[in-house]
N, C-alpha and C positions, 0 to 999 in steps of 0.2 A: 467335459473339459473346462477349467476355469483360468483364464489368463490373469497373472497377478499384475496389480498396479503398483507404482513406485511408493516407498515409505512417505515421501513427501506429498505425493498426491492423496494418499491414505490419511495423512494427518490433516491435509486441508479440508478433505471431505468430512472427516470427524468433527472438526471444529465448526464447519458450516452447518453441518447436520445438527449439531447440539444447539446452535443458534436459530435453527428453524428456517435457515436460508434455501437449503436444498436437501434432497433425499437422494443419494446416489444408490445404485443398484447395479451391479455388473452382470451383464448377460454374455456368455461366451459359449456358443454352441460349437461342436466339432465342425470344422470347415474342410472342404475339399481343396485340391490343390488349384482349382479353377475359381476359388472364392478369394476375392481381393480383400475381404474384411478380416482383421485380427480379432477385434472385440467389439461389443456395443455395451455402453453404460448408460443407464437410465437415471434421470434427474428430475426432481419437481422444482420449477422455477417459481410459481406462484400457487398458493393453496386456495382453492375455491370451494372443495368439498366440506372444508370446516368453517364456512361463513364468509370467507373473502370472495372477491369478485370472481365470477367465472369468465374468463376470457376466451375469445374465438378468433379465428382467422389469424392465428399466430404466425406471421410470415417475416422472415429475417433476411438480412444480406450483410455481407462483410465489407467494411469500409477501411481501406488501407490508411494507415497514419504515416507521418514523415519518418518514423524511426523503423518503419517496415512492418510493425504490428498492425493488428487489425482491431478496430471497434466492430462490434456486432450490433446492428441496428434492427429493431423489430416493431412492426405495427400490429395493432391487435384491437378488438372491439368487444365490449361485454355482450353476452347473450343472455336473454331472459324468456325466450319462446322460440317457436318454430319460425326461422328466418327473421327474427326480429332482434335487431343489433343496436347498441348505443353508439355515440359519437366515437370516432376513431382516435386512438390513443397511440403512443409510442414508448418504448423503454429501450435501453441500450446497456451493453456490458463492455467494460475495457479490460477484463481479466479472464477472457475466454469462458465466460459463464459461470464463474464462481460467485459472483454477486451481480445483480441487476437493479438498475435504477427504478424509482417508483413511476409506474405508467402516468403520462401526462397527456392532456388532450392535444391533438394535432390542430392548429389554429385554421378555421374555415372548413373543417370537415366534421361539422355537427349536422344540425337539421335546419332546413329553411321552410317556413310555413307557405303552403299553396291554398288555393281556394277549396271550400268544402271541408275544412278540417284535416286536409291531407298535408303531410310533412314529407319533404324531400331530403333523403340523406344519401350516403354512399357507403359501399361496402366491398369486401373481397380485395382490399388493397394489398398489392405486391410490390415492396421496395426492391430495386436492383441498382447496384453502384454502376455509374456510367464513367469510366476512366478518363475518356478524352476530354470531358468537361468538368471533372472532379465534382459530380453532383450525385445525389440519389434521385433517381427517376422512379416514382410510385405510380402505379397504375391501378383502377378499379372501375366501378361503374356506379351510376345513380340508382336509387331504389326509393319506393314510396311506401308510407306507412300511415295508418289511421286508426284511431281508437285503441292505440296501444299494441297493435299488431301489423303483421304484412297486409298490405291493401291488395285485395284480389284483383281489383280492376286497374292494374298498372298501366300508367300512360307510357308512351314510347321510351325506351331506356337506351343508354348510349355508355361508351367508354369514356372515363374521365382520367386526367393525370395531373399530378402535382410534383413540384421540384423542391427537393430539400437541398439548399446551397451548402458549400463547404462551411460556412460560418453557423450553420445550424438553422438558419431562417427558412421558412417555407414561403414558396410562391403560391399564388391561388389555384383551387382546383379549375381545371380547364377542359371542356369537352375536346375529345379527339374527333375532328371533323373527318367523317368517312362518307362521302356523298354517293352512296351506292344504294340504289332503290331495294335491293335484296335485303338491306338492313333497316328498313323504314319502322318496323315494329321493334326490333331490338338488335344491337349489335354490342358485344361484351367481350372483354378478355377473360371473364370467367376465372379470375384468381390464377392465371396462366404463369408459367415459367416462359421467359423470353430468351432471345439470343441476341447479343450485341455483337455486330461485324467489326473487322479491324478498322474500318473508316468511320466508325462511330455511328453508323446506321443501326437501327434496331428492328429486328423481326418481331413483329407482335401478332399472335395467332388469335383470330376473332371467331367467336361463335355467333351466328346471325340468323334472322329470319324477317321476312316480310309479313308475317302474320303469326298466329299462336300455333301454327303447324311445326313440323319437325325442322330443326335447326340444321344449318350447314356449317362448315368450318373453312376458312381461308386464311393464309398468312398475308399480313400487310407489311411491306418494307417502308419504315419511317426514317425521315432524318430528325436529328435531335441536336441543337446548338446550345444546350444548357438551360433554354428557357422554354422553347417552342418544339413540339413534337408534331411533324406534318406527315400525313399519309402520301407516299409517292407512287407506289406500285402494289397491286393486289394479284395474289397468286390464284392458282386453279381452286375451284370450289370442290370441296369433298362432301359428299351427301350420305346421309343415313336415314331412311324412311321409317324406321322403327321407333315408336314412342316420341320423345322430344328430339331425336336426331342425335347428332354430334355435340357434345358439351365440354367444357373445361379442357381445352387442348392445351398441351404444354410442349415446349421445345428444349432440345438439347443439341450440342454439336461434339463430334469427336472425329479426328482424323479427316477433316474436310467435308465431312456429311453433316446434314441436319436431320435429327430424328424427332418425329412427332407422336405423342401418345394421346388417346383420345377416350373420354368417358362417353359410354353409350347405353341404351336401355335394351339391348338384345341379348343380355346375359353375358356380355364380354366386354373387355376393354380392346382397343385397337391400336395398332402402330403402323407408321409409314415413314419412309425415308426420302430425302431430297438432296440433289447437288447444290441447288442455290437457294434453298428455303422457300421457294414460290411453287414449284413444280414438283408434286409428290407422287410416289408410287401408290396404287390403290390400297387403302387401308386394309390390313388383315388382323383377324382376331389374335390376342396374345394366346400363345400356347406354350407347353413345355417343350424342351428341346427334342423330345420323342415324337412330337406332333400331337399329343394329346391334349384336349381343351382345358381351358382354366375357367372355371364359373366365377365371373364377377358381376355383382350387382351393380346399379348405376352410382358409381363412386368413382372419383378422381383418382389417377395415378400421378406419380412425380418421379423424374429423373434423379439419379444420384451419381453425378459424375465422379470418376477417379482417374489416377494416371494411367491406367490400363485399359480404360473403357467407360462403360456405362452400367450402372445398376438400375434397378426399378424398385420403388416403393409403392405398395398396393394393398388392398383388401381383396379377400376371396373367401368363397365358400369353404367351410371346414367343418369337421365333426364336432368342434367345440363350439360353433357359433350359429348353428342352424336357426335358432329362434331369434337371434340379434338382428334388428332392422337392418336390411341391406349388407348383412355380414361385416358391419363397420368396426369390428375389433376381432383379432388383433391386427396390427400392422406387420406386414411381411416385407422383406427385402430379399432380391435375387439378383444375380449377375445375369446380363443380357449377351447372348451370341449374336453379335453385330451382324455377322454374315446372313444368318437366317431370320434374325429379329425374333428369336424365342428366348424364353427364359430357361436357364439352366438350373434344373430341378435339384440337382445335388448341392447347389449353392444357397437354396432358400433357408432362411432363418427368420425368427420372430425379432422385429426391431422394437416394438412395444407390445406386451402382452395384454391379453383380455383380463380386465379386473371385474370382479362381481361374479353372481351365480347366473350364467347363460341359459341354464335349464329352468329353474324355478322363478328367477326374477329377471328376464331378459331386458326389461325396461330399467333395471337398475345398473346395467353394464355401462361403463364409460364409453361413449361412441368416439372414434379416432379417425373419422373420415374426412375430416377437413384439415390436412396437415400440409407441411411445406418442408423443403429440403434446402440446405444452405452449405456451400462449400467455404469452410472456414480457413483452411490452409492444405498444404499438400498432405498432411498426416491425418486430418480430421475433417469430417462433414457432420452436420447436425440434421435431425429431423425434429421439428417442433410442432406441437399440436395443442389445442385447447380443447380437452375432452369435456363431455357432458352426458348425463344420464337423462333419458326421456322422462323419467318419472318426476324430476324436480328441477332439471335444467342446471344442474350443479356439477362441477368438475374442476380439475387441477390444470395448470398449465405445465406440460411435460416436455422434456428434451431427451432425445436418444442421441447419444455421442458416438458416432461410428469412427473406430479408429482403424485406418487402413494398414495393410501389411507394408 
């Protein structure tokens, strides 16, 4: 079943596509009554497959304007190898994604020389609008490179934040001080989704470890005054002893509850719930609503909130992707049964499809595993991702426009 778009929207798409600005493709699978999605449209923001920059960590937030409309602001970085990223850039759109500004470097988010030829940078930045202070609070973590690649002997790593003021000016990157010995080796937000509380405090999920062993997750409640982010209270520690433990935690809120989804290396993603964002239920593997397991390799999941509840965006094992590393294409989306914390199988659909030959050339498939979600308005949410193929580290910057019923 194909859902039509308006004549005006079609003409806009046609003119922009002819100009090479974006390539729309409409996806509309038959949905059930429990499916909140009306349609999904796919667009290309920046072309990297054709020789342009391949952007990664393409994470956006909506920033309200005085007239009630929103500017969408996105942070991104060039990728040229495994975990090897260039300086952090930003781009924005003021016409709901029809056109995007040329990416520009974010001040002070480049590289700093350290001893022995090591360079310190930062990555995995996630911007979120903070209404009480009318700022964009961006969070990431530091990272070290040497010889044009990820430095295997990483010094201790930590969470950093930077503030984009209403004027568009940036404050300096600043370490989030979390003086907990459990994080002496690493504590990181891992490109997480956060929750801002009504009083302006921010719930920040951290993945941390005292050594190179399996990491744990806890949520830290922080105050934020528009300049300084200060850790106030740390929640319960959630542990996973398989592989590297719990990674890339993300939060969402609905109907007074705080929900947490977790990347893990035991063949599943995991989910937990909390009344206060600090004390969570024991994490349980994501399953279908009938209780059958969902095979997920070590890859993030993201919440996709809507008026009636929460959906989840994720990757999983499928007959189409068995040879693709960590099954990182296609991207799926399904609605969540919040009472059982299970995915409603009949609502699953493909948000962004697998491209390439996953059987004969799996390293040529565009990986979609590092994506982000943004609630743009009540009618529309976005999934953004910088794809790349393992064989040449090239790919496009993609947008899936989710239209709600």
